[in-house]
C-alpha positions in Angstrom: -1.0 3.7 25.1 -2.1 4.5 21.5 -0.5 2.4 18.7 0.6 2.9 15.0 -0.9 0.4 12.6 0.3 -0.4 9.1 -1.3 -2.6 6.4 -0.9 -3.0 2.6 -2.0 -4.8 -0.5 -5.7 -5.5 0.0 -6.2 -5.7 -3.8 -10.0 -5.3 -3.5 -11.7 -6.4 -6.7 -9.2 -9.4 -7.1 -9.8 -12.2 -8.3 -13.6 -12.3 -8.2 -16.4 -10.1 -6.7 -17.3 -12.8 -4.2 -13.7 -13.3 -3.0 -13.2 -9.5 -2.9 -16.3 -8.9 -0.9 -15.2 -11.6 1.7 -11.8 -9.9 2.0 -13.4 -6.5 2.3 -15.5 -7.6 5.2 -12.3 -9.2 6.8 -10.5 -5.9 6.5 -13.4 -4.0 7.9 -13.3 -6.3 11.0 -9.7 -5.6 11.4 -10.2 -1.8 11.2 -13.0 -2.1 13.8 -10.6 -4.1 16.0 -7.6 -1.7 15.9 -9.4 1.6 15.7 -9.9 2.2 19.4 -6.1 1.9 20.0 -5.0 3.6 16.9 -3.0 6.8 17.1 -2.7 6.5 13.3 -3.5 3.9 10.6 -1.3 3.8 7.5 -2.7 2.0 4.5 0.3 1.4 2.3 -0.9 1.0 -1.3 -2.6 -1.4 -3.6 -5.8 -1.1 -1.6 -7.6 -1.7 -4.9 -6.6 -4.1 -7.8 -7.5 -1.2 -10.2 -8.4 2.4 -9.5 -8.7 5.5 -11.8 -10.3 8.7 -10.9 -12.1 10.8 -13.6 -13.2 14.2 -12.7 -16.7 13.0 -11.7 -16.4 9.2 -11.9 -14.6 6.5 -9.7 -14.8 2.8 -9.9 -17.9 1.2 -8.5 -17.8 -1.2 -5.6 -15.8 -1.2 -2.4 -18.5 1.0 -0.7 -18.4 -0.8 2.6 -14.5 -0.3 2.8 -15.0 3.4 1.9 -17.8 3.8 4.4 -15.6 2.4 7.1 -12.8 4.9 6.3 -15.4 7.8 6.4 -16.7 6.6 9.7 -13.2 6.3 11.3 -12.0 9.7 9.8 -15.2 11.3 11.1 -14.5 9.8 14.5 -11.2 11.3 14.7 -9.0 8.3 13.8 -5.9 9.6 11.7 -5.6 7.6 8.4 -3.1 8.1 5.7 -3.0 6.3 2.3 -0.1 5.6 -0.1 -0.6 4.7 -3.7 0.7 1.5 -5.0 1.4 0.1 -8.4 -2.3 -1.0 -8.8 -3.8 2.2 -7.7 -1.3 4.7 -9.0 -4.1 6.9 -10.1 -5.5 7.8 -6.7 -5.8 11.5 -6.9 -7.9 13.8 -4.6 -11.0 11.9 -4.1 -10.1 10.4 -0.6 -8.6 13.7 0.4 -11.5 16.0 -0.6 -14.3 13.6 0.4 -12.9 11.8 3.5 -10.1 14.2 4.6 -7.5 11.5 4.2 -4.1 12.4 2.8 -2.7 10.4 -0.1 1.0 10.0 -0.7 2.5 9.1 -4.0 6.2 8.8 -2.9 8.0 7.5 0.2 8.1 9.8 3.1 10.2 10.1 6.4 8.6 11.0 9.5 8.7 10.6 13.4 6.1 8.4 15.1 6.0 8.0 18.9 9.6 9.0 19.1 11.0 6.8 16.5 12.0 7.6 12.8 10.2 5.9 10.0 10.6 5.6 6.3 7.3 4.7 4.6 6.0 3.8 1.2 4.5 1.2 -1.0 7.7 -0.1 -2.4 7.2 -0.3 -6.1 10.0 0.9 -8.3 12.5 1.2 -5.5 16.1 -0.1 -5.5 17.9 -1.8 -8.3 16.3 -3.7 -11.1 12.7 -4.1 -12.3 13.5 -1.6 -15.1 10.5 -2.6 -17.3 8.1 -1.6 -14.5 9.9 1.7 -13.8 9.6 2.6 -17.4 5.8 1.8 -17.3 5.4 3.8 -14.1 6.9 6.8 -15.7 4.3 6.6 -18.5 1.5 5.9 -16.1 2.3 8.8 -13.8 3.1 11.2 -16.5 0.6 14.1 -16.1 0.2 14.4 -20.1 -0.5 10.7 -20.4 -3.0 10.8 -17.6 -4.7 13.9 -19.1 -5.0 12.1 -22.6 -6.4 9.0 -20.9 -8.9 10.9 -18.8 -10.1 13.3 -21.6 -9.8 11.3 -24.8 -11.1 7.9 -23.8 -14.8 7.7 -22.8 -15.2 6.4 -19.3 -16.6 3.1 -20.4 -13.5 2.4 -22.6 -11.1 3.8 -20.0 -12.4 1.7 -17.2 -12.6 -1.3 -19.5 -9.0 -0.9 -20.5 -8.0 -0.6 -16.8 -9.8 -3.8 -15.7 -8.6 -5.7 -18.7 -5.0 -4.8 -17.7 -5.8 -5.9 -14.2 -7.1 -9.2 -15.5 -4.0 -9.7 -17.7 -1.8 -9.3 -14.6 -4.0 -11.7 -12.6 -3.4 -14.5 -15.2 0.2 -13.8 -15.5 0.8 -14.0 -11.7 -1.9 -16.7 -11.0 0.6 -19.4 -10.0 3.4 -17.2 -8.8 4.7 -18.0 -5.4 6.7 -15.4 -3.6 10.0 -16.6 -2.0 12.7 -14.8 -0.2 15.3 -13.5 -2.6 18.2 -12.9 -0.2 20.5 -10.0 -1.2 18.4 -9.6 -4.3 15.5 -8.2 -2.3 15.3 -4.9 -4.0 13.4 -3.0 -1.3 15.7 -4.3 1.4 18.6 -3.0 -0.8 16.9 0.4 -1.2 16.5 0.5 2.7 20.2 -0.1 3.1 21.1 2.7 0.6 18.8 5.2 2.5 20.3 4.1 5.9 23.8 5.1 4.7 22.4 8.6 4.0 20.0 9.1 6.8 19.2 6.9 9.9 15.7 5.5 10.4 14.6 3.2 13.1 12.1 1.4 10.8 11.5 1.0 7.2 8.0 -0.1 6.4 6.8 -1.1 2.9 4.2 -3.3 1.1 4.2 -4.4 -2.6 6.4 -7.5 -2.0 3.5 -9.8 -1.0 5.8 -11.4 1.5 5.8 -10.7 5.2 9.4 -9.8 6.1 11.2 -8.5 9.2 14.8 -7.9 8.4 17.8 -6.0 9.9 19.1 -3.1 7.9 22.8 -3.0 8.4 25.4 -0.2 7.7 29.1 -1.3 7.7 28.1 -4.8 9.0 26.2 -3.4 12.0 22.4 -3.6 12.3 21.1 -0.2 12.9 17.3 -0.5 12.0 14.7 -2.9 10.6 12.9 -3.4 7.3 9.3 -4.5 7.7 7.3 -5.8 4.7 3.7 -6.0 5.4 2.8 -8.9 3.1 -0.7 -8.9 1.7 -4.4 -9.8 2.6 -4.9 -12.4 -0.2 -3.2 -15.1 1.9 -1.3 -13.9 4.8 -3.6 -11.1 6.3 -0.6 -9.6 8.0 0.0 -6.1 9.4 2.4 -4.3 11.6 1.9 -2.5 14.9 4.2 -0.2 16.7 3.4 0.8 20.4 6.4 3.3 20.9 8.7 0.5 22.1 8.1 -2.6 20.2 7.3 -3.2 16.4 5.5 -6.4 15.6 4.4 -8.1 12.4 1.2 -9.9 13.2 -1.5 -11.9 11.4 -5.2 -11.0 11.7 -7.2 -14.0 12.8 -10.5 -12.4 13.1 
């Protein structure tokens, strides 16, 4: 029986080269472990702590991770990537070079007979208005053209990594805790469920592994899975057609 795998928030490049390299090797071990059973692997955003694609330039590093994706894709393992808030600027590199589709918005689809709603999770639900405004600027095609064409690559990349470093320092001591009814992505799932039923909602972004019921009119109808991250938890989800599990990679 083939299985569907989901993982998110690798944040390769954070917080140091050495720490990122160790995490990259761990992720590759996980990919090697799950690939023989994988009907599909969904990588749900923030794979990199910063990523921007110029016409002929991408950030250096992470070559082992990229090589593993190429090897799996060439071997016929289906892989899909979602952009996150740290790698909003993924464009066509992974699609044209690796044959891996990249999604910029949540999508609904059927997997092994069950309906799923998938995405990274940033900017969904109520609240977080400051980020939503920033995202509109960052994803605006004119702003991206100006950044790509008016800033030399050295300055553009320098600005991006400086922004990433700023966010690292700001969130260095932040501990994610469950927010109850104020969990914005959970609230978004409930809203979508009222409009269209899905058996599972799978997101990242939150950096906190969660498995919660999605209720309509007080009745649980589906489940919201948040994938956590690979800085601390090393968590991922797997669906075998019957059972959905949130697991920790111990390899």
